[in-house]
Phi, psi and omega in degrees: 000133180292142179293152177293144179296150179289166181298329182296336182294339182263009180088175181294149180298145180295150175294150176305141184303323183295325178289317177302320181293319180296317179295315180298321179295317180298313181293327176294323175296316178302317179297320180293318179298326182295339179286352179285350180235157172264008178256212182243145183234134173237128180227133174217138176233146184221118175288117185285350177266314186260342184083004179298136179238135171229135184205161171231121185056038184293338181254014179269138178282134177230148173297131181283333190052223185286355175296341178296342182294341174296322177289321178301317180300318180297317179298316180297315180295327177295325177292322176296316179299326182276356181083009180275354184201151176244148182296335180260007174298144177261134179248136181290142177269084182291122180305334180293343181262003183280137175242257180211156178078175175056232185268022181306326182297334183288338186290343179274358180270115182304131177079006181294141178208161176220154179288158176303318181299315180294318179297321179296318179297316179297320181294315188269329182267329181244358181057040182290119183291325181291315177299321180300314186287336171295318179290320178299318179298317180292331179288345182108012180096168182301328180295325178291322176296315180298319179297322179294318177302316178295322183295331180271005172092011178274124179243144180095013177223126182226139178247118183243344190220156163281177187293321181300315182284333172296317179294322176304311182294325179295336178261356181081027182253154177215062183288146180264342181198176178095164180284156183300310184299317181294318180296316182292316180298319179295320180293321180292325177291325184278336185224104184295337182293332178296313178296322179296319178297321179295312184294320184264002178055050183258147182287152171254101192300321177303325178290318181298332182265357180282128182287348181289144177056047181237166174207153168275153176304321181292323179295319178298320177295326176298321178295313179299319180294324178298319176296310185297330182288340182080010184271348183246342178228154176292158184307318181295319179292319178301314180296317180298317181300309183288331176294317178295313181297333178290345179256021179305128183260353181261155174066041181295339179265006183268241185305321183279351192299326183241008178287156176303148180307141176069016175292125179295128177213132174243118189211169177217131182264169173209136183215136169212174179304123178074007183231135175217127183225154169205134183224142180178189179236131183243139179256141175268165183302331181271007177096346176295153182227153174220147175268146179217136174231129174232120178242137174229130179222166179057034182263137176239010181271347176109164188293333181295321177293319179296316179299319182294322177303314181295317180295316180296318181296318180295319181291320178298318179294318179302311181294322180300311181285328181301321183261019180303317180302318179293324183295326183271354183260055182287000000 
């Protein structure tokens, strides 16, 4: 009589039904949140302990907007780790790097400078575009940031522009010279649709479809996980990065909006017309952590709908991981 086939012959054992149900429920929630927009939604979550990934459109490219500043921070900290830069070095505020908002007014002061630490805080907690472009310039330009991202093994995330030129493309502009403010004001006077998109918070579809300065949700989580693992930055730099991100002042209604009070979260937002993003790491009460990226693009319903998608996704992910021990104990 032939021996009975081994269990392996029938393939891997099925996952416990309760786990399959929990995963299916989470993904169904992600699908439901996506109906809050008339655009596209990408959501990815990554358990930093087990490596478990759950996502919706996790491999789709989305414009990062200011979420790209997380990559800029990594490049700068890597330079500090290598001794090429000090956290207390002062960088000149070159008027040629000035765009709009934030500390733009400081660039007209002769000899004005700020420390790397202060510029990093402004970039990550207030999303200051001017502080960012001073750091991008010191990093060697966007190509140097992109090369560093590739060097640490993150695929599906590309940095092509500093913030000023990213904003130009978001408005459909391609100026060859002149100051940022003058170029934008002239374009708005010449083309009323630019002003209309700003006032009504409407997407500019050619920008949303441009592969430059984009990332997939899973790639952004890979970058966050690389930081959290301690394999790409020294411990002091890793701690400084997450401490700054934990004090993010933008997007309070996004990832953090529906989490239980005092839930630790280190995150970075991104916003443009029709675009809303938030990426970060959230801690559970028992100390476990997960990375989460939520990208929304081509939306014309407004920032409140986009914010709610991010908040709902973060809370659903939080609950999913919080009850993971019960889910696996079928």
